[in-house]
N, C-alpha and C positions, 0 to 999 in steps of 0.2 A: 375916647374914640369908639366908634360903633364897630362891633365885631361882626363881620359878615361871614357866615359859614360857607365852606367850599361846596360848590355844586358838582356832584358826581354824576354827570350825564352818562358816562360810559357804563356805570353800574346799573342805572335804570334801564338802559338799552339791553344790556346783557341779561338782566332779570326778566325783562319782557320777552326776549327771545327764548329764554329757558322755560318760562311759564307756558308760552304758546306750544313749545315742543312737548312738554310734559302733558298738556291737555290733549294734544293730538295723539300721543302714544296711548294715553289712558282711554280715549275715545275709540281708538282702533282696537285695543285689546278687549273692550267691553262689547263692541258691536260686531266684531269678527266671530262668527259662529264656529269657526274651525278651532278656536281655542277650547271649546267644549268645557266651560267652567263647571257645569253640573257634574261631569265625570271627574273633574279635579276634586270637587267637594266630596264626591262619593268615595274616592280612593285615599283621601288624606288620612283617614283613620282605619284603613284596611288592615286586617290582621297581619298579612304578609309584609306590608310596608312598615308597620310598627315593629315587627320582629327584626326587619333589616335595620331600622333606626336604632334599636337597642344594640345590635351587633356593631354598628358604626360607632356608637358612643363608647362601648367598652373597649373596642379595638383602638380608638383614639387615645383613651386614657391609659391603657396598658402600654401601647407603643411609646407614648410620650414619657411615661414613667421610666421605661427602659432607656430611652434616649437621654433623659435628664441625668439619671444615675451614671450611665456609661459616659456621657459627655463630661460630667464633673470629674470623674476619675481620669479620663483622657486629658482634660485640661490641666489637672494637677501633675500628670506625667509630663506634659509639654513644658511646664514651667519648672520642672525638677532639675536639679544639678546633675542628676544621673544621666549620662549620655545614652545608656541602653534604654531607659524608660522613654526618653525623648524620641529616640529612633523608632521604637515600637509604636508610640502614639502617632508620630508623623506618618509612618507607613500605613497605619489603620485609616487615618483621615484621607490620605492620598488614594487608597484603594476604594473606599466607600463613597467618597465624593466624586471620584473620577469615573464611576460606572453608573449607568441609569438605574433608577429604582425599579423600573419595570423588569429589567434584566435580572436584578437581584431577586425579585419575587419569584420569577420563573425558575431561577437557579435553585433556590431553596426548595421549591415545590418538587423539583425533579432531582433532588440530591441523591435519591436511591439509585438513580442511573449511574452515579459516580461511585457511591459507597453503599452497596446493597445491605451491608451489615455494619453497624456501629459498635466498636469495641472499646471498652474502658480498660486501660492498662498502660504498660511502658513499652516504648519502641524496642523491638527485638528482645522483649522480656515477657514476664508473666502478665496475663490479662485477668481482670476481675469479673469479666462477663461480657456478653455481646447480645445485641438485639437487632431485629430487622429495622431498617431505616424507615420503611413505610408505616411501622407501628408508632414510631416516635414523631416523625415529620408529617403530621396531619396538615390539613389545609389551614387550620387555625394557627398551628405552630409556625408554619411557613410564612403566614402573613405577619405574625409578631416578629419573627426573625428579620424578615425583609424590611419592615417599617421601623422597628426599634433599633436595629444595628445601623441602618442608614441615618436615622435621626441622631444617633449618638455622635456621628462624625460632625454634623452641623452644630449640635449643641456644644461640642467641645470648643469650637471656635468662639461661640457666643460667651461661654463661661470664661475662656481665656482672655477675651477682650475686657470682660468685667473685672477680672483679677488685675489686669494691667492698668486699669483706670484708677486703682487705689494707690495713692502716693506711697513710695517706698519708706517715707518717714514714719508712716503708721506702723509698718512692720518693725522698723528699727526701734521705735519707742516701746513697742510691746516686748521685743526681745530684751531690751535694756531693763525692763521690769521683771525679767526672769520667767516669762511665759514660754511654755514649750512650743515647738513648731505646730503641733496639732491645735493647741488652744489659740495660737496666733491666727491660724487659718480660719477656725470655726467661730471665734469670738470677735475678731477684729477685721479680717480681710473680707470674708464672704458676706457678712451683713452689709458692709459698705458697697461691695460689688453688686449686690442685688438691685440697686438702683439702675445699673447699666444692663444687668442681665434680664430683668423682668420684661421690658418692652419687646425686645426681639424674641424672647421665649413665648410670649403671648402670640406674637405673629406666627411663630413656628407651630404653636398649638392649633391655631385656626387653619394654617396650611395643612397640618396633619389630618384635620377633620375632613378636608376635601381630598387629600391624597389617598385616604382609605378607599376611595372609589376604584383605585387601580387594582385592588385585590379581586375585582370581578373577573380578571383574566385567569385566576386560579379557581374560579367557581365558588368563591365564598359569598354567601348570601347577605351582603351588607345592603345599605339603602338603595344604591343605584342598581345593583344586580337584582334585587327584589322587584324593582320597577321594570327592569328589562324582561324578567320572567313573565310579568303580567302582560306587558304590551306585545310580547312575542305571541301570546295566546289570543288576545282580543284586538290587536292591531291599533290600539289607541296610543300611539307613540308620543305625540306631543303632550296630551294631558298627563300621562304618567311621568314624563320628564319634568313637567311643571310641578307635579307633586313632590318629586325628589328635590327640586330646586327650592321649593317653599320650606321644606324641613331643613335643608342645608342653611338657608337664610336665618331660620329661627335659632338653630344651634350656634351659628356664627355670632348672632346678636347677643345671645347669652354669654358666650365666651368673651366678647368684646367688653361687656359690662363688668364681668369679673376681672378682666385685665385692668380696667380703669381703677377699680378698687385697690388692686394690688399695687399699682403704680402710685396711687395716692398714699397708701400705707408706708411704702418704702421711701417716699419722698418727703416724709415728715421732717427729717433732719435738715433738708435743704430749706424748707419753708421756715423752720425755726431760726436757722442761721440768717436767712434774709430778713426776717422780722427783727432779730436782735441787731443787725447792722443798721436797719432803718431807724430803730429807736436810738441807737448810739449817735447817728448823724443828727437826729432831731435834738437830742440833748446837747450836742456840741453847738448847734445853732442857737439854742436857747441861752447857753452859757456865754457865747460870744455876744449875743444881743444884750445880756445883762452887763457885760463888761463895758 
């Protein structure tokens, strides 16, 4: 019988419409002098823009590090059998997920209005020292507190879902072998949970990169705020916004590539299991054919 391939007319029509649309957009962007591409190229490597870029990078890395560590601790508290730990973790997640990040950033930046002096000690007891809040809660500290503590609430749910995806039989088998609870979690549960945790964590990291633009409300000179300072002076708003967008796209692309490598690394066991299953099926077919 002659095999006739399916004709996908809809695909060709959709591809044609998409191609025409992309060509039209590209032509418009190139021929429209209001984009001012020469100014975009001029400011891509501007010293102020690069300084803001570095601030955005370290702020993203630091805030995500705080979020991952805090989220892991909160997730372990959520799955704990201790009701006090579960309640504290649930209350934390409820508070930080239930209020806007922008409000949290402004709150931390203005903490000195609520607590002018920060004191280390016991309630109604001796204190070990005090310091003015404005000396501790700088604009950088406020940004890290706002971004990191908020991210910890979301990461706790991601880690908790990864822990829940590991079959309970894995824990029971490890406990039957005499492993302690800490070794069961670090050697058995968490490595398997990483396959579920990594994809949404990569998504959160990319989201954090773009969320750092919110710290411009507290006058921290990250990428977007640096661009705003420049176009406030020279009134080249659109070119400077394009510059910031280009750098965001570059960083997002790099993070996406890194995420794909991590997913491939932690997905090795799945691929090996699938390959072994295919080999077993093939061997069964061969043995049946021999019979």
